[in-house]
FIDREN-638119 format. One record per residue: x, y, z of N, C-alpha, C in turn; residue in one letter. Coordinates in steps of 0.1 Angstrom, whole numbers, plus 5000, padded with zeros to 4 digits. Example, Ala and Ser with C-alpha at 12.3 -4.5 7.8 and 13.67 -1.06 7.14 Angstrom:
2
513249435078512349555078513249675078a
512849785071513749895071512950005079s
***
This chain:
595
546746425769546846565766545846635773m
546146765777545146845784544146915775g
543146965780542147035772542747165766d
542247195753542647315746542147435753v
542947535755542547655762541447725753s
540547795759539547875752540147975742p
541348035745541948125736542448055724a
543147935726543647865714542447815705r
541347785711540147735703539647845695g
539547965701539048075693539948105681r
541248095684542248125673542048025661t
541847895665541747795655540447815646a
539347855654538047875646538247995637r
538948105641539148215632539948175620r
541048095622541748045610540947965601r
540147875606539247795598538247885590a
537747985597536748075590537448155579f
538748195581539448265571539648175559r
540048045562540247955551539047935542r
537847915550536547895543536148015535n
536448135541536148265534536948275521l
538248245523539148255511538648165500r
538248035504537847945494536547995487r
535648045496534348095490534548215481a
535448305485535748425477536448375464l
537348275465538048225453537048165443l
536148075449535148015441534248115434t
533848215442532948325437533748395425t
534948425428535748495418535848415405l
536148285407536248195395534948195387v
533848185395532448185388532248315381v
532548425388532348555382533148575370v
534448525371535348535359534748455348c
534348335351533748245340532548315334l
531648365342530448435337530848555329l
531948625334532348735326532948695313g
533648585313534248535300533148495291l
532148425296530948385287530248505282v
529948595291529248715287530048795277g
531348815280532148885270532248815257g
532248675258532248605245530948625237w
529848615245528548635238528448775233l
528948875241528949005236529749035224g
530948965224531748975212531048915200l
530548795202529848725191528648805187r
527948865196526748945193527249075185g
528349135189528849245182529249215168w
529949095166530349055153529049025145q
528148955150526848925143526149045139a
526149145147525449275144526149335132r
527549335132528249385121527949315108g
527849185109527449105097526049145092n
525149165101523749195097523749335091l
524449425097524549565092525049565077d
526149485076526749475062525749415052n
525049315057524049245049522949345044a
522549425054521449525050521949615039a
523149665040523749755030523849685017s
524349555017524449475004523149444998l
522049425007520749395001520149514994a
520449634999519949754992520649764979r
521949744979522649744966522249644956e
521949524961521549414953520149444947l
519249504954517949544949518049634937s
518849734938519049834927519649764915q
520649674917521249604906520249514899q
519449444906518449354900517449434892v
516949544898515949624890516549694878l
517949724879518549784868519049684857d
518849554860519249454851520749424850g
521449464861522949444862523249314868e
523049204860523149064865524449034870t
525549064863526949024867527249084880v
527049224882527249284894526449234905q
525149194902524249144912524749014917a
525348924909525848794913526948814923r
527848914921528948944930528348994943r
527449084943526849134955526149024963t
525448934956524748834963525748734970l
526948704963527948624970528448684983a
528648814982529148884994528048895005a
526848915001525748915010525548775017l
525648665009525548535015526648505025q
527848555023528948545032528648605046q
528048725045527748805057526548735065q
525548695058524448625065524848495070t
525648415063526148285068526948305081a
527748415081528548445093527648475105a
526648565103525748595113525048475119a
524648395110523948275114524848175122r
526048165118526948075125527348135139s
527548265140527948325153526748325163r
525548305158524448305168523848165169t
524548065164523947925164524647825172g
525747855179526447745186525747715199d
526247615206525647565219525547675229l
526647755231526647865241525647965239g
525448005226524448115223523048055226w
522847935222521447875224521147855238r
522247815246521947795260521647925267a
522348035263522148165269520748215265a
520248165253518948205249517848145258g
518148045266517147995275517148045289n
518048145291518048205304516948305306t
516548335318515448425321515748575318p
517048605319517348745317518148765304y
517548835295518248855282518148745272g
517548625277517548515267516648545255g
515548615258514648645246515248735236s
516148825240516848905231517848825223t
518548735229519448655221518748565212l
517648505216516848425207516348505195s
515948625198515448715187516548745177a
517748775182518848795173519148675164v
519048555171519248435163518248425152r
516948455155515848445145516148535134a
516648655137516948755126518048705117l
519048645123520148595115519748485106a
518948395112518448285104517548335092v
516748425096515748475086516448545074g
517448635077518148705066518948605058v
519548505064520348405057519448315048d
518248285053517348215044516948295032e
516748425034516448515022517648515012l
518848525018520048535009520248405002a
519948285008520248155001519048114992r
517848144996516648084989515848184981r
515648304986514748404979515548484969a
516748534972517448624963518048564951f
518648444951519248384939518348384927p
517048334928516248324916515948464911p
515848564920515548704916516748764908l
517948724912519148774906519148734891v
518748604889518748554875517548584867e
516648654873515448694866515648814857l
515248804844515348914835514048994835d
514149104842512949184844512349244831l
513249244821512749294808511649204802g
511549074807510548984802509149024808t
509149104818507849154824507349284818l
508149344809507749464803507549444788l
506649524782506349514767507549574759p
507649534747508549594738507949594724s
507949714718507349734705505849694705t
505149734716503749704717503349564720g
504349484724504049344727504749284739r
504149204747504749134758505048994754l
506248944756506648814752506048714762d
504948644759504248564769505048434771l
505748384762506548264764507748294774a
508348404772509448444782508848464796a
507648524796507048554809506748424816l
506248324809505948194815507248124820r
508248144812509548074816510148134828a
509848264831510348334843509648294855a
508448244854507648224866508148124876m
508748014873509347924883510247994893p
511148084887512048154896511348254905a
510248324900509548414909508748334919v
508248214916507448134925508348084936t
509648044933510548004943510948114953k
511148234947511448344956510348384965a
509148384959507948424967507648324978d
507848194975507648094985508548114997t
509848134994510848155004510548275012a
510248385006509948515013508748495022a
507748425017506548405025506848325038q
507648225036508048135048508848215058q
509848295053510648375063509748475070v
508848545062507948635069507148575080r
506648455077505848375087506748345100e
507948305097508848275109509148405117q
509448515110509848635118508548685125i
507448665119506148705125505848645138g
506448525141506248455154507248495165t
508248585162509248615172508648715182v
508648675195508048765205508848885207p
508249005208508949125209508949185223t
508049135232508049185246509349155253d
509849255260511049235268512349235261g
512349265248513549265240514249405242l
515649395241516349525241515749615230q
515649745232515049835222515649825208p
516949815207517549805194517149675187s
517149565194516749435188515249445184v
514449495193513049515190512749595178q
513549705176513449785164513849705152e
514949625153515449545142514349445137a
513649385147512549295143511449365136v
511149485141510049565134510449595120r
511649645118512149685105512149565095l
512649445100512649335091511249295087l
510349295097508949265093508449355082r
508749485084508249585074508849555060t
510149525060510849495047510349365041e
510049265050509449145045508149165039l
507349245045505949275040506149335026d
507049435024507249495011507749395001r
508749305005509249204996508149104992l
507349065001506248964998505249034989v
504949154992503949234983504449234969t
505749254967506349254954506349124947l
506949024954507048884948505648824946t
504748844955503448784953502648854941s
502848984940502249054929502849014915a
504148994915504748944902504348804900v
504248724910503848584908502348574903r
501548654909500148664905500048714891r
500848814888500748874874501248774864s
502248704867502848604858501748494855g
500948464865499948364862498748414854a
498448544856497248604850497548664836l
498748734835498948814823498848734810l
499348614809499248544796497748524792p
496848504802495448494798494848634795v
495148734804494648864803495048924790l
496248894785496848954773496548874760l
495548784761495148714749495948594746g
496548534755497348404753496348294749g
495148304753494148194750493048244742s
493248354735492148414727492148564729g
491648644719491648784720490848834732t
491348934739490649004750490449154747r
489349204752489049344750488749414763t
489249534766489149594779488749744777y
488049794786487749944787488850004796l
489550104792490450174800489850314802a
489550344815488850474817489850574825v
489750694821490550804827489750874837f
490250864850489450934861489951084861q
488951174860489251314860489151364875n
490251384881490351414895489851564898l
489551634887489051774889487651764895a
486951654892485551634898485651514906e
485851524919486051404927484951304928p
485351174928484451064930485250974940r
484550884946485050804957486350724953a
486450674940487650604936488650704930t
488350824929489350924924488651044917g
488051014905487351124898486351064889g
485551154882484551104873485251024861i
484550924856485050854845484850944833f
485950994827485851084816486151024803g
487351044797487750974785487950824787a
487650754777487950604778488550554765y
489250444766489850374754489450234754a
489350174743489050034741490449964737v
490949874746492249814744491949664740i
492649624730492549484725493949414727q
493849294732495049224735494949084728a
496049044720496048914713497448864713n
497648754720498948684721500048784725r
499748874735500748964740500749094733g
500149104721500149224713499049314719q
499349434723498349524729498249654720v
496949694717496749814710495449884713k
495350014712494150084714493350084700i
492050034701491250024689490150124688v
489850194699488850294699488950384711k
488550514709488550604720487250684720q
486850734732485650814733485550874747g
484450944749484151004762482950944769a
483050944782481950884789480650954787a
480751084784479451164781478751114769s
479451054760478850994748477850884751e
478050824762477150704766475850754771l
475750884773474450944778474050894791r
472750904794472250854807471150754804s
470650684814469650584812468450614821f
467350564817466050594824466050524838a
466650414839466650344852468050274853r
468450234865469750164867469950054857p
471150044851471449944841471649804847v
471949804860472049674867471349694881l
470849584887470149604900471049664910p
470549754918471249814929470649754942l
471549744952471049694965470349804972t
469549774982468849874990469849964997r
470949915002471949995008472550094998e
472850044986473350134976472450254972q
471150214971470150324968470050424979r
470150374991470050465003471250565003a
472350515000473550605001473750694988l
473450634976473850704964472650734955y
471450694959470250694950470450624937t
469550634928469650564915470750624906d
471350734910472350794901473450704898l
473750614908474850514906474750434894l
473550394890473350314879472750384866g
472650514867471950584856472950664848i
473950734855474850824848476250774848y
476950764837478350714836479250794846p
479050924848479851004856479650964871a
478650884874478350864888478450714893d
478950634884479150494887480050474899v
481050564901481950544911481750644923n
480450674925480050734938480450644949l
480350514947480850414956482350394955t
483050364966484450334966484750194962p
483750114961483949964957484149954942h
485349944937485549954923484849854915f
484749724919484049624911482649664908p
481949734917480549784914480649884903t
481549984904481650094894482050034880a
482949934880483349874867482249794861a
481449724868480349644863479349744856r
479049844864478049944859478550014846l
479750054846480250124834480350024822f
480749904824480849804814479449784807r
478449774816477049754811476549874803e
476849994808476450114801477150124787m
478350084787479050084774478449974764y
478049864770477449764761476049814756r
475249874765473949914761474050034751r
475150104751475350214741475850164728a
475950034726476349974714477849944713g
478549944724480049924723480449784723g
479549694727479849554728480349514742g
480549384744480949334757482449324758t
482949374769484349374772484749284783v
485949244784486449144794486849204807d
486849334808487249394821487349544820g
487649614831487749754831489049794839v
489749884833491049944839490850084841l
491150144853491050284856492350344860a
492650464856493850534860493550684861t
494550764865494350904866495650984862d
495551114862496751194857497951184867p
497751164879498851144888499651014885v
498850904882499550784878500350804865a
499750884856500450914844501750994847l
501751084857502951154860504051064865s
503650954873504550864878505250784866y
504350744856504850674845505750764836l
505450894835506250984827507650994833l
507850974846509150964851510050854845r
509350744841510050634836510250644821a
509250694814509250694799509750824793v
509750934802510251064797509151144791g
509451264786508351354781507651284769p
506351314767505551254757504851364749v
505151384736504351484728502951444725p
502051534725500651514721500451604709v
500251554697500051644685499051754688p
499451874685498551994686498452044700g
499151984710498952024724500352024730h
500452084743501752084750502251944752p
503551934753504251804756503951774771t
503651644773503351604787504751564794l
504951624806506151594814505651554828t
506551484834506151434848505851544858a
506651654858506351764868505151844865p
504651844852503651934849502351874844t
502351744842501151674836499851694844v
499951694857498751704865498151844863v
498951944864498452084862497952104847r
498752044838498352054824496951994821t
496651874827495451814824494251854832l
494551894845493451924854493152074856l
494052164851493852304852494052384839s
495252364833495552444821494552414810d
494152284809493252244798491952324798t
491452364809490152434810490352584806y
491552634807491852764802492052764787r
492652664782493052654767491852614759r
491052524764489952454756488652484763i
487752534755486452574761485452454760d
485352394748484252294746484552164754a
483552114761483751994768484151874759p
483551864747483951754738485451764734a
485951884732487351904728488251864740a
487751904752488551864764488651714765q
487551644763487551494764488451434753d
488451494741489351444731490751464735d
491151574741492451594745492851494756y
491951474766492251374776492551234770f
491751194761491851064754493251064747a
493551174739494751174732496051164741a
495951234753497051234762497251094768s
496151024772496250894777496850794767a
496450804755496950724744498450744742k
498850874742500250904740501150844750a
500750844763501550784774501450634772v
500350584769500150434768501150384756f
501050454745501950414734503450424737d
503750524745505150544749505650434758a
504750394767505150284777505250154769l
504450134759504450004752505649994742l
506050104737507050104726508450154729n
508550234739509850284742510750184750r
512050204749512950124758513050194771s
512550134782512550194795513250114805v
513650184816514350124827513350044836n
513549914837512549834845512349884859p
513449924865513249974879512450094880r
512550184870511750314870510250274868a
510050184859508650144856508050074868v
508849984875508349914886508050004898a
508850104900508650204910507350284907e
507250324894506050404891504750324893a
504750204887503550124889503250084903l
504350064911504150024925503550134933g
504050264931503450374938502050404934t
501750394921500350414916499350314922a
499850184922498950084927498750104943v
499850134950499750154964498850264968a
498750374959497850484962496450464955e
496250344950494950304944494650394932r
495650434924495450514912495450424900r
495650304901495450204890494550094896i
493450074889492449974894492049894883l
491749764886491349674875490349574880f
489349544871488349444874488149354862w
488149224865487949134854486549074854s
485949064843484549004842484648854843a
485748794844485948654845486148614860h
485148554866485148524881486448464886p
487048364879488248304884489448404884a
489548484874490548594874490348694885e
489048734887488748834897489048784911q
488848654913489148594926490648604929r
491548594919492948614921493348754925e
492548844920492848994922492249054935l
491248984940490349054950491149094963v
492249034966492949074978494049174976d
494149224964495149324961494649464960t
495449564961495049704960494549734946r
495049654937494649674923493149654921l
492549574929491149544927490249654933a
490749734942489949844947488649794955g
488849684962487749614968487649664983v
486449694987486249725002486249585009l
487249555017487349415022486249375031p
485849255030484749205039485349125051d
486649135053487349085065488549165067r
488949175080490149265083490749215096e
492049245097492849215109493249345116t
493049455109493349585115492049675113v
491949785119490749875118490849955105n
490149915095490149995082489150105083n
489550225081488650335081488750405067v
487650425061487650485047487150625048g
487850705040487450845038487350875023v
486150885019485850895004485151025001f
485551084990485051214987484251214974l
483051274974482351294961482051444960n
482151494947481851634945480351654946d
480051764953478651804954478351944948g
479351994940479252124934478752124920s
478952004913478652004899479752084891g
480952084896481952174891483252094890a
484352154885485652094883486652164893k
486252174905487152244915488052154923l
487952024920488751924928490251944927g
490752004916492152024914492652114926y
491852194932492252294942492052244956y
491752114958491552064971492751984977l
493152024989494251954996493651895009n
494151775012493651715024494651655033g
494351645046495251575056494251495064a
494751375069493951285077494851235088a
494351245101494951195112493951095119d
494450975122493650865128494350815140l
493650825152494250785164493350675170t
494050565174493350455180493250475195v
492050475201491850495215492050375223g
491850395237492050285246490850185245d
491150065251490149965251488949995261c
487749975257486650005266486249875273r
485349885283484949775291484249665283s
483549715272482849615263483749555252d
485049585253485949525243486149595230g
485449705229485549785217486549905219r
486949965208487850085209487150205202r
487450315207487050435200488150495192e
487850525179488850585170488550725168l
489550805166489350955165490050995151h
489151035142489551085129489451235128l
490551295123490551435121490951465106r
490051525099490251565085490451715084l
491451755076491651895073491551905058t
490551985054490352005040490552155036l
491352185027491752315023491452345008r
490852455005490652494992491652604987s
492352584976493252684971492552744958t
491252724957490552784945490752934945t
491052994933491053134932489653194934p
489453314937488153374940487553434927s
488253424916487753474903488553414891s
488053434879488853404867488753264862g
487953174868487853034863486853034852l
487052944842486152924831484852864835s
483852884826482552824829482552674831e
483352604823483352464824483952414838s
484752504844485252474857484252504868v
483652624866482652664876481452574877r
481052514865479952414864478652464869g
477952374877476552404881476552484894l
477652514901477652594913476652554923a
476552424926475452374934475652414949m
476852464952477052514966476452654968s
475952714957475452854957476452954953g
477752924953478753014949479652944939d
479952984927480652904917482152884922p
482652954932484052934936484052864950y
482952824955482952744967482652604964t
483652514968483452374965482652304976m
481752214972481052134981481551994980r
481951944992482551804992481651725001v
481151614995480451515003481351415008l
481551405022482551325028481851195033v
482251085029481750955033482850885042y
482450865055483450805064482950665067v
483650565063483350425065484050375077f
483250315086483750255098484450125096s
485250075105485649935104484549835104p
484749715100483749615099483049605113l
481749595113480949585125481149695135r
481649805130481849925138480750025134g
480950155139479950255135480550395138s
480150495131480450635135479650675147p
480250755156479550795168479050935167l
479751025160479351165160480451245153g
480151375149481151455142481051595146a
482151665145482251805147482951875135r
482351985131482952055119483352195125l
484652215124485252345129484952365144d
484952245151484652255166483252255170g
482252255160480852255164480252125160k
479252075168478551955164477951965150p
478151855142477651855128476751735126a
475651755119474651645116475351545106p
475151415109475751315101474651225095v
474551215082473751115076474350985077g
473550885074474050745076473550645065g
474250535065473950425057474850305059g
474750205051475550085052476050045038m
477249995037477749935025478749825028e
478549705024479449595025479849565040r
478849575049479049545063479649655071g
479749775065480349895072479250005073r
479250055085478350175086479050295081r
478250385075478850505068478250625073v
479050725077478650855080478850955068g
477851035065477951125054477751265058v
478651355054478551495057478851585045l
478151695043478451785032479251905038a
480351935032481252035037481552135026v
481152265028481352375018482652445022d
483552465012484852525015485052645005i
485052755011485252885003486752894998k
486952974988488352994983489353034994p
490452964996491452995006491152955020g
489952885022489552855035489952705038r
489952675051490252545056489152495065t
488652375064487652325072488252195079r
487852185092488352075100487151985105v
487151865100486151775104486651665113l
486051645125486451545134485351445136e
485651315134484651205135485151105145v
484251065154484550955163483850825158s
484650715159484050595154484350485164l
483450385164483550265173483950145165l
484850065170485349945164484449825168t
484649705162484049585168484749545180q
484149445187484749395199486149325196e
487049335206488349265205489149315193k
488949445190489649505178491149515181a
491949515171493349525173493649675175s
494949705179495349845181495949905168g
495949825157496449885145495349935136a
495650025127494650085119495250125105a
494350135095494750175082493650265076e
494150365068493250465062493050425047l
491850425042491550425028491050555024w
491650615014491450755010491150764995l
490250864992490050894977491350954972t
491950904962493150964956492851104950p
493651204952493351334946494551384938g
494451504933495651554925496851574933p
496651594946497751604956497651494966t
498751414968498651304978498251354992p
497451284999497051325012498251325022w
498251405032499151405043498451315054t
499051205058498351115067499251085079t
498551055090499251015102498350915110r
498850795113498150705121498850675134i
498050685145498650655158498050535164s
498750415163498150295168498150285183p
497650175189497650155203498050015206a
498549985218498849845222497649755222p
497849625221496749535221496049545235a
494849505236494049535248494549445259c
495249335257495649245268497049285273d
497649395267498949435272498849535283q
***
């Protein structure tokens, strides 16, 4: 045969090229189609799983209300439906295809995070929620002045099981990386973490209460406590001066008030009733340990409680097992649950009006300080008796107590060290923490007027976390807005008080700004001008102190710069003195320094 002509060779090569191209295109098309099918399948599965999780979230909210309302039968049905949804979400995100896709460099982290969310909520539905559904919350509340300690003890295994499961799920979700996730999934992780924090706060609080309450309420012998009423009209760091008090006796779950009085009856002492540290003396002088109304110049409630307990003992009252503090705003929250409460010879206390009634109207109706104290004591006793003896909705009481504790309006200290150790990490303890994972900044107010003008004070606090510095520290920017709504005339003498500001209608507020641990205040400006800052230390924190005078109807703006310790996180928390009106707050965190 002869040689193939060049033209025929070129034609053959073109045909071969076309065949190879068609094969390549076909192969590519098949691969693309397969990838499309897999992606579509994963997308469908993801869409279905998202629907399951959305349904589960709605059912969980419904379940929560039913449990708190004691609707056990309905709650069981809701729980069954919830478990179906969470099991479906877990199944749809748990097969081989989903897990393999979770290992891919693009989008894999998002799929893994969705899987973690599905597993987490299913674990809650299967392990944490069932014991809570069967829990009778009525056992956690008193009836006819008594708490059933045997029923409380019997309920604790269920609470412990739920708390353990919730803690484990929170730990698992806490390890889910959020960098590079799709925004919607990233937000879902954040929301679940927030809800888990709330759930664990509740379950751990109930678990701790279940362990402590039988002992605290006299299950092992009679207990006696001082319950003090903080008068927010005269601010102190923990809220207000300790005014009226009651002595509460608890024996085998039976609780009753056996004595009432006023802190002013304890008089003053020639020297501090307990030793004060050098730091305490420098910040508050000896007043802290001499006058009952000044024991809570410090925001550290255990210090205030120990001092007041000792003053009561030295005044002949005997030794008590602990100190409980509350205020009129906490009473208003409880009145939402128990309803209006009559006080013989005085106006009926109602949730919307009790703060104004106790902190403002009282001083217009009653002139004598002793009679005012008697009324405060009678009001606290009336609400206390109603809470112990009325039939109330457990959910309403739980919400009231939860809000009051979150705002640090209910504080408790036990004189028994083992019990206090169980309480120390809770808001109920009112403890300035000696360790922290976020930047805790404290803003605490003490009256410098010698008056009862605190009812007219409104406050706002903005805290911004700054960038990382070269030395590993951060600068925090705190902005306080303090406004006085005090009238310019017409207040009674008991409200005007000592007028230490020079004008009986101008309030003087001593502002104590506590830095994060191992941090420090840098400087301050008042209404845009540099302001002198006093200083001190308490419990490892540097403290800046400023006196701010506020005339009627005026607003003062205080700006304070603070420095954190090295390698501080970008998160922050504000500790604030509770007042008659809740603070308006805003916290602006920052990313971690290594991001």
